[in-house]
C-alpha positions as CSV (number, residue, x, y, z in Angstrom):
1,M,31.3,-51.3,-36.4
2,L,32.8,-54.6,-37.6
3,V,31.0,-56.7,-40.2
4,F,31.9,-59.8,-42.1
5,K,33.3,-59.2,-45.6
6,E,31.1,-60.2,-48.5
7,N,31.1,-64.0,-48.8
8,V,32.4,-64.5,-45.2
9,K,29.9,-66.3,-43.0
10,G,32.3,-67.2,-40.3
11,F,35.9,-67.8,-39.4
12,V,38.2,-69.4,-36.8
13,F,40.5,-67.2,-35.0
14,D,43.6,-68.4,-33.0
15,S,44.1,-65.9,-30.2
16,S,47.5,-67.3,-29.2
17,N,48.8,-66.2,-32.6
18,D,46.3,-63.5,-33.5
19,E,45.7,-65.4,-36.7
20,V,42.6,-66.3,-38.8
21,T,43.0,-70.0,-39.4
22,K,39.9,-70.9,-41.4
23,V,37.3,-68.9,-43.3
24,F,33.8,-70.2,-44.1
25,D,31.9,-68.9,-47.1
26,R,28.6,-70.4,-46.1
27,V,26.4,-70.6,-42.9
28,L,27.4,-73.7,-40.9
29,S,24.9,-76.1,-39.5
30,A,24.7,-76.6,-35.8
31,E,26.5,-80.0,-36.1
32,E,29.3,-78.5,-38.2
33,S,29.8,-75.7,-35.6
34,T,29.9,-78.2,-32.8
35,L,32.3,-80.4,-34.6
36,I,34.6,-77.5,-35.4
37,M,34.7,-76.3,-31.8
38,E,35.5,-79.8,-30.7
39,V,38.6,-80.1,-32.9
40,V,40.2,-76.7,-32.7
41,D,42.6,-76.1,-29.9
42,E,41.7,-74.1,-26.8
43,D,43.0,-70.9,-28.0
44,S,40.8,-70.9,-31.1
45,V,37.3,-69.5,-31.4
46,L,34.7,-69.9,-34.2
47,F,33.0,-66.6,-35.0
48,E,29.6,-67.0,-36.8
49,S,27.9,-63.8,-35.6
50,E,28.7,-60.1,-36.2
51,E,27.5,-59.4,-32.6
52,W,30.4,-61.5,-31.2
53,I,33.1,-59.9,-33.3
54,N,32.2,-56.4,-32.0
55,E,32.2,-57.6,-28.5
56,V,35.5,-59.5,-28.6
57,F,37.7,-57.4,-30.9
58,T,38.7,-53.9,-29.9
59,V,38.9,-52.4,-33.3
60,E,37.5,-48.8,-33.0
61,S,38.0,-47.4,-36.5
62,K,38.4,-48.3,-40.2
63,E,42.1,-47.4,-39.9
64,D,42.6,-49.8,-36.9
65,L,41.1,-52.6,-39.0
66,E,43.3,-51.8,-42.0
67,N,46.3,-52.1,-39.7
68,D,45.3,-55.5,-38.6
69,S,46.5,-57.8,-41.4
70,E,44.6,-60.9,-40.1
71,L,41.2,-59.4,-39.2
72,S,41.1,-57.3,-42.4
73,K,41.1,-60.6,-44.4
74,V,37.6,-61.4,-43.0
75,L,36.1,-58.2,-41.7
76,D,35.0,-54.8,-43.0
77,W,34.2,-51.6,-41.3
78,K,30.8,-50.1,-41.4
79,E,29.9,-46.6,-40.1
């Protein structure tokens, strides 16, 4: 199962480039989340919940995560 790394509370992921473009080390307010989603392009998604990351990303093992240079910046694997 995917979980946020320590000190990661959210991140923006650009699906067109498979790239983490911004990392947040604190929980965002509702206003901040809304503003971020308004200014990022249509290929980018703000992830603030570990539930979402496990539904969206198809990482199935610790090895898969280690081989993904972008997601491994912000996510850990938990058995």
